[in-house]
C-alpha positions in Angstrom: 10.9 -21.7 18.4 7.4 -23.1 18.6 4.2 -21.1 18.2 2.4 -20.0 21.2 -1.3 -20.3 21.4 -3.4 -17.8 23.3 -7.0 -18.8 24.0 -9.9 -16.6 25.0 -13.2 -18.3 25.8 -16.6 -16.7 25.8 -19.7 -18.2 27.1 -23.0 -16.9 28.8 -21.9 -18.0 32.2 -18.6 -16.1 32.1 -16.5 -19.0 32.9 -13.8 -21.0 30.9 -15.1 -23.8 28.9 -13.0 -26.9 29.6 -11.5 -28.3 26.3 -10.6 -32.0 26.5 -9.5 -32.4 23.0 -5.9 -31.7 22.9 -5.8 -31.4 19.2 -7.3 -27.9 19.8 -3.9 -26.9 21.1 -1.7 -28.5 18.4 1.9 -27.0 18.3 3.7 -26.5 15.0 7.2 -25.5 14.3 7.8 -22.0 12.9 11.4 -21.8 11.9 13.4 -19.5 13.9 10.7 -16.8 14.2 8.3 -17.0 17.1 4.7 -16.5 16.0 1.5 -16.8 18.1 -1.9 -18.2 17.2 -4.9 -16.5 18.6 -8.0 -18.7 19.1 -11.2 -17.2 20.2 -14.0 -19.5 21.2 -17.7 -18.0 20.9 -19.4 -20.7 22.9 -22.7 -19.3 24.0 -25.4 -16.6 23.0 -24.3 -13.4 21.2 -25.6 -10.2 22.9 -26.4 -9.0 26.2 -27.0 -12.5 27.8 -23.8 -13.7 26.5 -20.9 -12.3 24.7 -21.4 -8.8 23.4 -19.8 -7.3 20.3 -18.2 -4.7 22.4 -16.6 -7.2 24.6 -15.6 -9.3 21.7 -13.8 -6.6 19.9 -12.0 -5.2 23.0 -10.7 -8.5 24.0 -9.7 -9.3 20.5 -7.8 -6.1 20.1 -5.9 -6.8 23.4 -4.7 -10.0 22.0 -4.1 -9.0 18.4 -0.7 -8.0 17.3 -1.7 -7.2 13.7 0.2 -10.3 12.1 -0.7 -13.4 13.9 -3.4 -15.7 12.4 -6.8 -15.6 14.2 -9.1 -18.5 14.4 -12.6 -17.9 15.9 -14.5 -21.0 16.7 -18.3 -20.8 17.1 -20.8 -23.0 18.9 -23.8 -20.5 19.3 -27.5 -20.4 18.9 -27.1 -16.8 17.9 -28.7 -13.9 19.7 -28.6 -10.1 18.9 -28.4 -9.3 15.2 -26.6 -6.1 15.4 -23.9 -7.6 17.7 -23.5 -10.4 15.2 -23.2 -7.9 12.4 -20.5 -5.9 14.5 -18.7 -9.2 14.9 -18.9 -10.0 11.2 -17.3 -6.6 10.3 -14.6 -7.1 13.1 -13.6 -10.4 11.5 -13.7 -9.0 8.1 -11.3 -6.3 8.9 -8.7 -9.1 9.9 -8.4 -9.8 6.3 -6.9 -13.2 5.1 -5.4 -14.3 8.4 -8.9 -14.7 9.9 -10.5 -18.2 9.9 -14.0 -18.9 11.2 -14.6 -22.3 12.6 -17.9 -23.9 13.2 -17.5 -26.5 15.8 -21.1 -27.6 16.2 -23.6 -24.9 15.4 -23.6 -21.4 14.1 -27.2 -20.3 14.0 -29.0 -17.0 13.5 -26.6 -14.0 14.4 -23.8 -16.5 14.8 -24.1 -17.4 11.2 -23.9 -13.9 10.3 -20.9 -13.3 12.4 -18.8 -16.3 11.1 -19.3 -15.3 7.6 -17.2 -12.2 8.3 -14.0 -14.5 8.2 -11.9 -14.6 5.1 -11.9 -18.6 5.4 -14.8 -20.7 7.1 -14.1 -24.3 8.1 -17.2 -26.3 9.4 -17.0 -29.5 11.2 -18.4 -32.6 9.3 -21.0 -32.9 12.0 -21.8 -29.2 12.3 -24.6 -27.1 11.1 -25.2 -23.5 10.0 -28.7 -22.1 10.3 -30.0 -19.0 8.4 -33.3 -17.2 8.9 -35.3 -14.1 8.8 -34.8 -11.4 11.6 -37.5 -11.3 14.0 -38.6 -9.4 17.0 -41.5 -8.4 19.2 -42.9 -4.9 19.9 -45.7 -2.9 21.7 -47.6 0.2 20.4 -50.1 1.4 17.8 -50.5 0.5 14.3 -48.0 3.1 13.1 -45.3 1.7 15.5 -45.8 -1.8 14.1 -45.5 -0.4 10.5 -42.2 1.1 11.5 -41.1 -2.1 13.1 -41.8 -4.1 9.8 -39.9 -1.5 7.9 -36.9 -2.0 10.3 -37.1 -5.8 9.7 -37.0 -5.4 6.1 -33.9 -3.3 6.4 -32.1 -5.7 8.6 -33.0 -8.6 6.4 -31.1 -6.8 3.7 -28.1 -6.5 5.9 -28.3 -10.2 6.7 -28.4 -10.9 2.9 -25.4 -8.6 2.3 -23.4 -10.4 5.1 -24.0 -13.8 3.5 -23.3 -12.5 -0.1 -20.0 -11.0 1.0 -18.9 -14.6 2.0 -20.7 -16.2 -1.1 -20.8 -13.5 -3.9 -21.8 -16.0 -6.5 -24.8 -17.3 -4.7 -28.2 -16.9 -6.4 -30.0 -14.1 -4.7 -33.6 -15.5 -5.0 -32.3 -18.9 -3.7 -30.5 -17.2 -0.8 -33.7 -15.4 0.1 -35.8 -18.5 -0.1 -33.5 -20.4 2.3 -33.4 -17.4 4.7 -37.2 -17.2 4.6 -37.7 -21.0 5.2 -35.3 -21.0 8.2 -32.8 -23.5 6.7 -30.6 -25.6 8.7 -27.5 -26.3 6.4 -25.2 -29.3 6.9 -21.6 -29.0 6.4 -21.7 -30.2 2.6 -24.7 -27.8 2.0 -23.0 -24.8 3.4 -19.8 -25.7 1.3 -21.9 -26.1 -1.8 -23.6 -22.6 -1.3 -20.2 -21.0 -0.7 -20.8 -20.1 2.9 -18.2 -22.3 3.9 -14.7 -23.0 2.4 -13.8 -26.4 3.9 -15.4 -29.3 5.7 -13.2 -30.2 8.7 -13.2 -33.2 11.1 -16.1 -33.6 13.1 -15.7 -33.4 16.9 -18.1 -34.3 19.7 -19.5 -30.9 21.0 -22.9 -30.4 22.4 -24.8 -27.9 20.3 -27.3 -26.9 23.0 -24.9 -24.9 25.4 -27.6 -24.8 28.0 -30.0 -23.0 25.6 -32.3 -25.8 25.0 -35.5 -23.7 25.3 -34.1 -21.2 22.9 -33.3 -24.0 20.5 -36.9 -25.1 20.6 -38.1 -21.7 19.6 -36.8 -22.4 16.1 -39.4 -23.7 13.7 -37.1 -26.4 11.9 -34.6 -27.3 14.5 -33.2 -30.8 13.6 -34.5 -33.7 15.9 -30.9 -34.7 16.5 -30.1 -31.3 18.2 -33.3 -31.4 20.2 -32.5 -34.9 21.3 -29.3 -33.7 22.9 -31.5 -31.9 25.5 -32.1 -35.1 27.2 -28.7 -36.6 27.0 -26.6 -37.1 30.1 -23.1 -35.6 30.1 -20.5 -38.4 29.4 -18.0 -39.6 31.8 -14.5 -38.3 31.2 -12.4 -40.9 29.5 -9.6 -42.4 31.7 -11.0 -41.2 35.0 -12.5 -43.8 37.3 -16.3 -43.7 38.1 -17.1 -42.0 41.5 -19.0 -44.3 43.6 -22.3 -42.8 44.8 -22.3 -41.4 48.2 -24.9 -42.7 50.8 -28.0 -40.7 50.9 -28.2 -38.5 53.9 -31.3 -38.9 56.4 -33.8 -36.2 55.3 -36.4 -34.9 57.8 -39.1 -34.3 55.1 -41.5 -32.6 57.6 -39.0 -29.9 58.4 -38.2 -29.3 54.9 -41.9 -29.0 54.0 -42.3 -26.6 56.9 -39.4 -24.6 55.6 -41.0 -24.4 52.3 -44.3 -23.2 53.7 -42.7 -20.5 56.0 -40.3 -19.1 53.3 -43.0 -18.9 50.7 -45.3 -17.0 53.2 -42.6 -14.6 54.0 -41.8 -13.8 50.2 -45.5 -13.7 49.2 -45.5 -16.8 47.0 -47.6 -19.2 49.0 -49.3 -20.3 45.9 -46.0 -21.9 45.0 -45.7 -24.3 47.9 -47.2 -27.2 46.1 -45.2 -26.7 42.9 -42.2 -26.5 45.1 -42.8 -29.7 46.9 -43.3 -31.4 43.6 -40.0 -30.0 41.9 -37.8 -30.5 44.9 -39.2 -33.8 46.1 -37.9 -32.7 49.5 -34.6 -34.2 48.5 -32.3 -32.1 50.8 -32.1 -28.7 52.5 -29.7 -27.6 49.8 -32.1 -28.5 47.1 -34.9 -26.9 48.8 -33.0 -23.6 49.4 -32.1 -23.6 45.6 -35.7 -24.2 44.8 -37.0 -21.4 46.9 -34.6 -18.9 45.3 -35.6 -20.2 41.9 -39.2 -19.9 42.6 -38.8 -16.3 43.8 -36.9 -15.4 40.6 -39.4 -17.2 38.3 -42.3 -15.4 40.1 -40.7 -12.0 39.7 -40.2 -12.8 35.9 -43.8 -13.9 35.5 -45.0 -10.7 37.2 -42.8 -8.6 35.2 -44.2 -10.2 32.0 -47.7 -9.6 33.4 -48.2 -13.4 33.2 -48.1 -14.5 36.9 -50.7 -17.3 36.1 -47.7 -19.3 34.6 -45.4 -19.1 37.8 -46.7 -22.3 39.5 -46.5 -24.4 36.1 -42.9 -23.2 35.6 -41.8 -23.9 39.2 -43.4 -27.4 39.2 -41.5 -28.2 35.9 -38.2 -27.3 37.6 -37.4 -24.7 34.9 -34.4 -22.3 35.5 -34.6 -18.5 35.0 -33.3 -18.7 31.2 -35.8 -21.3 30.2 -38.6 -19.2 31.9 -37.5 -16.1 29.8 -37.6 -18.1 26.8 -41.1 -19.6 27.5 -42.5 -16.1 28.5 -41.0 -14.7 25.3 -42.9 -17.3 23.2 -46.1 -16.6 25.0 -45.9 -12.9 24.7 -45.2 -13.2 21.0 -47.8 -15.9 20.4 -50.6 -14.0 22.2 -49.7 -10.6 20.7 -49.7 -8.8 24.0 -46.4 -7.2 23.1 -45.1 -6.6 26.6 -41.3 -6.5 27.0 -39.9 -8.6 30.0 -38.1 -6.5 32.5 -35.2 -8.7 33.5 -34.2 -6.6 36.4 -35.6 -8.2 39.6 -37.1 -5.9 42.1 -35.0 -5.1 45.2 -36.3 -5.6 48.6 -35.2 -2.0 49.6 -36.6 -0.3 46.6 -38.3 3.0 47.6 -42.1 3.1 47.3 -43.4 4.8 44.1 -43.8 8.5 44.4 -47.4 9.9 44.4 -48.0 12.2 41.7 -49.8 15.5 42.7 -53.1 16.0 40.7 -52.9 18.4 37.9 -54.5 21.7 38.1 -57.6 22.0 36.0 -57.3 25.5 35.0 -60.4 25.8 32.8 -62.6 24.4 35.6 -61.1 27.2 38.0 -61.7 29.7 35.6 -65.3 28.8 35.0 -66.0 28.7 38.8 -64.7 32.2 39.2 -66.8 33.5 36.3 -69.9 32.1 37.7 -69.2 33.4 41.2 -68.8 37.0 39.7 -72.2 36.9 37.9 -75.0 38.9 39.7 -77.7 36.8 41.2 -80.9 36.6 39.4 -82.8 37.2 42.7 -83.8 40.8 43.4 -82.8 42.2 40.1 -85.1 44.4 38.1 -86.1 43.6 34.6 
């Protein structure tokens, strides 16, 4: 009998990632017994905007029979540290039958997660990035002291996760590398003990649609950043599709549509940026631009930075990129506001008007004054 391969794919968009390389589905003989291989692809952000630890563990439990080898492939910029730690521990509990595979990039929380595997194989052209935990907060001085204490504690959790994979690594050197935000090549990860084997390199984009998040890192390699401007390659063996003739566009009507819709949505300040970003290419492009502009405006208002909405719309940014830019601006300016990602609904009820609180001391003082005898007409 041949082995069966079960594949579960994660990414931020919630859709299957098409895998063109058939070597990822290699079948091997297994004698008379039938055995399955379980492959899990963590291709995207870790946490609420991608794959959560809860989703990862529940789906893995649904596939796992307790004896089959498990390969968890990573191509992730990271995300939520605590979800990464939970995934690390889930892989560690699988024991020797678990292999972590870094296909292109395991950064931040993803580097913590993959180190939970018994064996880590990193592609020759892949990278593993380690850095300090970071966050942003709001509050008074005491609140910020508490946040600093939590960051110190989470750093110890990160160090422990790496040392569980590489127990012989020098503690001072590891902390230096983490503090410096270090991007390790395959051979460097192998030398440190954070990887056990360097595998064959494969062409896998390391950006995953999170280009602005990748730019947030201080030392992101220029080669990775350069991928942000690359055009997707044509699929080998498929004939090139001839370009369709451009439809006739009524630019005046599309400009009028933008003006009217912006006025209806209360974003008339975004008319000019929309004209610039859509180029009045077609009605579909204009409609998509209007929806995008409304979302961007709501995000900027939620972050209390509405002055940037026109700039973001004109640049043609999507919602994920805007969130990243707003995050950077909030952290850089020290305003400390957290972005509310839930967009307001048109049918939201109006805010309730709170009744004025009763001022009991004032009422008591007024009554006492009224009960005092008048000075007029009294005898000394």
